[in-house]
C-alpha positions as CSV (number, residue, x, y, z in Angstrom):
1,M,64.5,128.6,68.3
2,A,61.9,126.9,70.5
3,K,58.4,127.0,69.3
4,S,55.6,127.7,71.8
5,N,52.1,126.2,72.1
6,A,49.8,127.1,74.9
7,A,47.0,124.8,73.7
8,G,49.0,121.6,73.6
9,A,49.0,120.9,69.9
10,T,52.4,120.4,68.3
11,S,53.9,121.0,64.9
12,T,57.6,120.1,65.3
13,A,57.7,116.3,65.6
14,L,59.7,115.1,62.6
15,P,59.2,111.7,61.0
16,G,61.6,109.3,62.6
17,A,62.6,111.7,65.3
18,R,63.0,110.6,68.9
19,V,60.8,112.9,71.1
20,A,61.1,113.3,74.9
21,I,58.4,115.3,76.7
22,L,59.3,116.7,80.2
23,T,57.0,118.1,82.8
24,D,57.8,120.7,85.4
25,G,60.3,122.7,83.4
26,M,60.9,125.2,86.1
27,M,63.0,122.8,88.1
28,R,66.8,122.8,87.7
29,K,66.9,119.0,87.3
30,C,64.6,119.5,84.3
31,L,67.2,121.7,82.7
32,S,69.8,119.0,83.2
33,A,67.5,116.4,81.6
34,I,66.8,118.7,78.7
35,R,70.5,119.2,78.0
36,A,71.2,115.5,78.3
37,L,68.4,114.4,76.0
38,G,69.1,117.1,73.5
39,K,72.7,116.1,73.2
40,G,71.6,112.5,73.0
41,G,69.6,113.2,69.8
42,Y,66.1,113.7,71.2
43,R,63.7,116.5,70.2
44,V,62.8,117.9,73.6
45,H,59.4,119.3,74.5
46,V,59.0,121.0,77.9
47,L,55.8,121.7,79.9
48,G,55.7,124.6,82.3
49,D,53.1,126.8,84.0
50,S,54.5,130.2,83.0
51,W,57.0,131.9,80.7
52,L,59.4,132.0,83.6
53,T,59.9,128.3,83.2
54,V,63.7,127.9,83.0
55,G,63.6,124.9,80.7
56,F,61.6,126.9,78.1
57,W,64.8,128.8,77.2
58,S,67.3,126.1,76.8
59,Q,69.1,125.8,73.5
60,F,68.0,122.2,73.4
61,T,64.2,122.8,73.9
62,Q,62.4,122.3,70.6
63,E,58.9,123.1,71.8
64,R,57.4,124.6,75.0
65,V,53.9,124.0,76.2
66,L,52.0,126.1,78.8
67,V,50.2,123.8,81.2
68,P,48.4,124.3,84.5
69,E,50.4,123.3,87.5
70,A,49.6,119.7,88.4
71,K,49.4,120.4,92.1
72,E,46.9,123.2,91.7
73,N,44.9,121.9,88.8
74,S,45.3,118.2,88.2
75,A,42.5,118.0,85.6
76,G,43.7,120.9,83.6
77,F,47.3,119.6,83.7
78,G,46.1,116.2,82.5
79,K,44.0,117.7,79.7
80,V,46.9,119.6,78.2
81,L,49.4,116.8,78.7
82,T,47.1,114.2,77.1
83,A,46.3,116.4,74.1
84,H,50.0,117.1,73.6
85,L,51.0,113.4,73.7
86,R,48.1,112.5,71.4
87,S,49.2,115.2,68.8
88,V,52.9,114.2,69.0
89,A,52.2,110.5,68.7
90,A,49.9,111.1,65.6
91,K,52.8,112.7,63.8
92,M,55.4,110.0,64.5
93,P,56.1,107.1,62.1
94,A,54.7,103.7,62.7
95,G,56.4,102.0,65.7
96,A,57.8,105.3,67.1
97,R,56.4,106.9,70.2
98,P,57.3,109.8,72.4
99,V,58.9,109.2,75.8
100,L,57.4,111.0,78.8
101,L,59.5,112.1,81.8
102,P,57.4,113.2,84.8
103,M,59.9,115.3,86.8
104,E,58.0,116.3,90.0
105,E,55.7,114.6,92.5
106,D,52.3,115.8,91.4
107,A,53.0,115.2,87.7
108,L,54.3,111.8,88.6
109,R,51.2,111.0,90.7
110,Y,49.0,112.0,87.8
111,V,50.9,109.8,85.3
112,V,50.8,106.8,87.7
113,R,47.1,107.3,88.3
114,E,46.3,107.7,84.6
115,S,49.0,105.4,83.2
116,Q,46.7,103.1,81.3
117,A,45.2,106.0,79.3
118,L,48.6,107.7,78.8
119,R,50.3,104.6,77.5
120,V,48.2,104.7,74.4
121,Y,50.3,107.7,73.3
122,A,53.7,107.5,75.1
123,D,56.3,105.3,76.7
124,F,57.3,105.9,80.4
125,L,58.6,104.0,83.4
126,V,56.7,104.6,86.7
127,P,56.1,102.5,89.8
128,Q,52.9,100.9,90.8
129,P,50.5,103.2,92.8
130,D,51.0,101.4,96.2
131,S,54.8,101.5,95.8
132,L,54.8,105.2,95.0
133,E,52.6,105.9,98.0
134,T,54.9,104.0,100.3
135,C,57.8,106.2,99.2
136,L,55.8,109.4,99.4
137,N,54.8,108.5,103.0
138,K,57.9,108.7,105.2
139,G,56.2,106.8,107.9
140,E,55.5,103.8,105.6
141,T,59.0,104.0,104.3
142,M,60.5,103.7,107.8
143,A,58.1,100.8,108.5
144,L,59.3,99.0,105.4
145,A,62.9,99.6,106.5
146,A,62.1,98.1,109.9
147,R,60.6,94.9,108.3
148,L,63.7,94.6,106.0
149,G,66.2,95.1,108.9
150,I,67.5,98.3,107.2
151,P,69.0,100.8,109.7
152,H,66.9,103.9,110.2
153,P,66.4,106.5,112.9
154,R,64.0,105.8,115.8
155,T,60.7,107.0,114.4
156,Q,57.2,107.7,115.8
157,V,54.2,108.9,113.8
158,A,52.0,111.6,115.1
159,T,48.4,111.1,113.9
160,S,46.9,114.2,115.5
161,A,47.9,117.6,117.0
162,I,47.5,116.1,120.4
163,D,49.6,113.1,119.5
164,L,52.3,115.5,118.1
165,L,52.3,117.5,121.3
166,K,52.7,114.4,123.5
167,I,55.4,112.7,121.4
168,A,57.4,115.9,121.1
169,A,57.2,116.4,124.8
170,D,58.3,112.9,125.5
171,S,61.3,113.4,123.1
172,S,62.5,116.6,124.9
173,G,65.9,116.2,126.5
174,S,67.2,114.5,123.4
175,E,68.0,115.6,119.9
176,F,65.0,115.1,117.6
177,V,63.4,116.4,114.4
178,V,59.8,116.8,113.4
179,K,58.9,116.6,109.7
180,P,55.8,116.1,107.6
181,I,55.0,112.6,106.6
182,R,54.6,113.9,103.1
183,G,56.8,116.7,101.8
184,V,60.0,117.7,100.0
185,G,63.0,119.8,101.0
186,A,63.1,121.7,104.3
187,S,59.5,122.7,104.3
188,G,58.0,121.8,107.7
189,V,61.2,120.5,109.2
190,R,61.7,121.5,112.8
191,Y,64.6,120.7,115.1
192,N,64.0,120.1,118.8
193,P,60.7,122.2,118.6
194,V,58.9,123.1,121.8
195,F,55.1,122.8,121.2
196,D,52.2,123.9,123.2
197,S,48.6,123.1,122.2
198,K,48.3,126.2,120.0
199,T,51.6,125.7,118.1
200,A,51.0,122.0,117.7
201,E,47.6,122.6,116.2
202,A,49.1,125.3,113.9
203,Y,51.8,122.8,112.7
204,W,49.1,120.2,112.2
205,Q,46.9,122.5,110.2
206,N,49.9,123.5,107.9
207,Y,51.5,120.1,107.4
208,G,49.2,117.3,108.6
209,P,50.5,114.0,110.0
210,A,54.2,114.2,111.1
211,L,57.2,112.1,112.0
212,V,59.1,112.6,115.2
213,Q,62.5,111.1,114.6
214,A,65.7,110.8,116.7
215,R,68.1,113.3,115.1
216,I,71.3,112.1,113.6
217,P,74.1,114.6,114.5
218,P,74.5,117.0,111.6
219,E,78.2,116.3,111.1
220,G,77.4,112.8,109.8
221,D,77.9,112.4,106.0
222,A,74.7,112.5,103.9
223,I,74.8,110.1,100.9
224,G,72.4,109.6,98.0
225,V,72.1,106.5,95.9
226,S,70.4,107.1,92.6
227,L,68.9,104.2,90.7
228,L,67.1,103.3,87.5
229,F,64.9,100.2,87.2
230,G,63.6,98.8,84.0
231,A,60.1,97.5,83.3
232,D,61.2,94.0,84.5
233,G,62.5,95.4,87.8
234,A,66.2,95.0,86.8
235,C,68.6,97.7,88.0
236,L,69.9,99.4,84.8
237,A,72.0,102.2,86.3
238,H,73.2,103.4,89.7
239,F,75.2,106.4,91.0
240,S,76.2,107.5,94.5
241,H,77.2,110.9,95.8
242,K,78.1,112.6,99.1
243,R,76.7,115.9,100.2
244,L,79.3,118.6,100.9
245,Q,77.0,121.6,101.5
246,Q,73.3,122.3,101.8
247,Y,70.7,125.1,102.0
248,P,69.2,125.9,104.4
249,N,72.4,125.3,106.4
250,S,70.3,123.6,109.1
251,G,69.1,121.0,106.7
252,G,67.8,121.0,103.1
253,P,68.7,120.2,99.5
254,S,72.4,119.8,98.7
255,T,74.2,122.7,97.1
256,D,77.6,121.1,96.7
257,R,78.2,117.4,96.2
258,V,80.8,114.9,94.9
259,G,80.5,111.5,93.3
260,I,81.6,108.5,95.4
261,H,81.6,104.7,95.3
262,D,79.7,102.9,98.2
263,P,78.9,99.3,97.4
264,E,77.4,98.6,100.8
265,L,74.8,101.4,100.6
266,L,74.1,100.5,97.0
267,E,73.2,96.9,98.1
268,R,71.0,98.3,100.9
269,S,69.3,100.6,98.5
270,L,68.7,97.8,96.0
271,T,67.2,95.7,98.8
272,L,64.7,98.4,99.7
273,M,63.6,99.3,96.1
274,R,63.4,95.6,95.0
275,A,61.0,95.0,97.9
276,L,58.8,97.7,96.3
277,H,59.1,96.0,92.9
278,W,60.2,99.5,91.7
279,K,60.2,100.7,88.1
280,G,61.7,104.0,86.9
281,V,64.0,106.3,88.8
282,A,64.5,106.9,92.5
283,M,67.1,108.2,94.9
284,V,67.6,106.6,98.3
285,E,68.9,109.1,100.9
286,W,71.1,108.0,103.8
287,K,72.9,109.7,106.7
288,V,75.9,108.3,108.5
289,D,75.5,108.4,112.3
290,P,78.9,109.5,113.6
291,R,78.1,107.9,117.0
292,D,78.2,104.4,115.6
293,G,79.4,104.8,112.0
294,V,76.2,103.3,110.6
295,A,74.4,104.9,107.6
296,K,70.7,105.3,108.5
297,L,67.9,105.5,105.9
298,M,66.3,109.0,105.7
299,E,63.9,108.8,102.9
300,V,63.3,107.8,99.3
301,N,62.9,110.4,96.5
302,P,60.7,108.5,94.0
303,R,61.4,110.8,91.0
304,F,64.3,112.6,89.3
305,W,66.4,114.3,92.0
306,G,67.8,117.8,92.3
307,S,71.5,116.7,92.0
308,L,70.8,115.0,88.6
309,E,73.5,117.0,86.8
310,L,76.2,115.5,89.0
311,A,75.3,112.0,87.8
312,V,75.2,113.1,84.2
313,R,78.7,114.7,84.5
314,S,79.9,111.5,86.2
315,G,79.0,109.4,83.1
316,V,75.6,108.1,84.2
317,D,73.2,109.8,81.9
318,F,70.0,108.9,83.7
319,P,67.6,110.9,81.4
320,V,68.9,109.2,78.2
321,L,69.0,105.8,79.9
322,Y,65.5,106.3,81.2
323,A,64.3,107.3,77.7
324,Q,65.9,104.2,76.2
325,A,64.6,101.8,78.8
326,A,61.1,103.3,78.6
327,A,61.1,102.6,74.8
328,A,62.4,99.0,75.5
329,Q,65.7,99.9,73.8
330,P,69.1,98.5,75.0
331,T,70.9,100.5,77.7
332,S,74.5,100.5,78.7
333,Y,76.9,102.8,80.6
334,S,80.3,102.7,82.0
335,Q,81.2,102.6,85.7
336,P,80.5,106.0,87.2
337,I,83.5,108.4,87.4
338,D,84.3,109.0,91.1
339,A,85.2,112.4,92.6
340,V,83.3,114.6,90.1
341,R,82.1,117.7,91.9
342,C,79.0,119.7,91.0
343,R,77.3,122.7,92.7
344,W,73.8,124.1,92.6
345,L,75.1,127.7,92.5
346,I,72.0,129.8,91.6
347,P,70.7,130.6,94.1
348,G,71.4,127.6,96.4
349,D,75.1,127.7,97.1
350,I,75.1,131.5,97.0
351,L,72.4,131.7,99.7
352,R,74.2,129.0,101.7
353,W,77.4,131.0,101.7
354,I,75.6,134.3,102.5
355,T,73.5,132.8,105.4
356,A,76.2,130.6,107.0
357,K,77.7,131.7,110.3
358,A,81.0,133.5,109.8
359,A,83.0,130.7,111.6
360,A,81.5,128.1,109.2
361,R,81.9,130.1,106.0
362,E,84.8,129.4,103.7
363,P,86.8,132.4,102.4
364,L,85.4,134.0,99.3
365,A,88.3,132.9,97.1
366,E,87.6,129.3,98.1
367,F,83.9,129.7,97.4
368,L,84.7,131.0,93.9
369,R,87.3,128.2,93.2
370,G,86.1,125.9,90.4
371,L,83.5,128.3,89.0
372,P,81.8,128.5,86.6
373,R,82.9,125.0,85.6
374,Q,81.5,123.3,88.7
375,A,78.1,125.1,88.6
376,E,75.3,122.8,87.4
377,E,73.7,125.8,85.6
378,W,76.8,126.3,83.4
379,D,76.9,124.7,80.0
380,V,79.0,126.2,77.2
381,Q,76.7,124.5,74.7
382,D,73.6,126.1,76.3
383,L,74.3,129.6,77.3
384,S,70.7,130.6,76.9
385,G,69.8,128.0,79.5
386,T,72.5,129.3,81.9
387,L,71.1,132.9,81.4
388,A,67.6,131.7,82.1
389,C,68.7,130.3,85.5
390,V,69.6,133.8,86.4
391,I,66.8,135.8,84.8
392,C,63.8,133.5,85.3
393,Q,64.7,132.6,88.9
394,G,65.4,136.2,89.6
395,L,62.0,137.2,88.4
396,A,60.3,134.2,90.0
397,V,61.5,135.5,93.4
398,L,58.9,138.3,93.0
399,Q,56.1,135.7,92.9
400,P,55.3,133.9,96.2
401,K,54.3,130.6,94.5
402,Y,57.9,130.1,93.5
403,W,59.4,130.8,97.0
404,K,59.1,127.1,97.8
405,F,61.9,126.3,95.3
406,L,64.5,128.2,97.3
407,S,64.5,125.4,100.0
408,R,64.2,122.4,97.8
């Protein structure tokens, strides 16, 4: 039974135990990491901002800690995190330290910013501040790709509402997409928008600086290359997958994917991340342009990614490999298993199927084929975690602050 602690003090770290502490336990990728680490012999502590945090209820969670959301209250988040790390570290035997896994952008930014102070208590792998900022800024990411000769969509950066209005007007007559320079998922993404001065200003007020990119036709394959780099910059693990479905249907996080082998995109991804002297995890996202067959760089996700469970089921246990590498322990894994399929079912693929146009929607029998085995939420060793995906996310829909997770 998981023990709770709203103040950040701990009482469950056993002498000699390996302890992994995860932030942002609401996210589905956190549940995947909790399960992987628990099965790998780690005592898992989970941080979350409410009792609706899905990861709190996993069979593999040993302790849960209420913490302010890093995005809304960075100082409060840091205070609880630091206190918890200090308390856990004090109870561990000499030479043993907890491993910290920042799962989301704002927690990651805090850990990067305060890395010197946090390293007193815990081990973790994070990039340098300037490398992280390059990945979080899609404009800078595309500029780096241009310098490295890496294929990417034609991109312009709008630095004001007036600039956005002009660039979008100049792009009319061709397929293009507008997206925030900083952001995740489908939030703020607009396809072929028609702006006037009022709507351009409204977009600017909501999202700030934006990219205007040539749109790659939607029928092109979307491919992700996931990577883990050690403290010395060596690539310790890699995994590639192809997107089969997504939600929203117009463009958003994958809801159905399959593992693949793509040596060419792996090498391009390594070139990009090595230029950043990367440490820790990242996923490089590509989209194949069906007009010329060339995969173009879309963005870099500089943290653990939503489809993490697919990699774990394919034999690349990124959470455990990360924990081992952060603690300077040897890491090893076999070549990834190709063709494993994994779906974000609740609510992603369900919403995708419901909202798809009738002509594009597969028959119900086909939609149900492979379930529950292919659902990333399903784990016969963690039925409480599976149930939490239904109950916690169902209740979270009633709270506006969680609506953003539906399109991530």
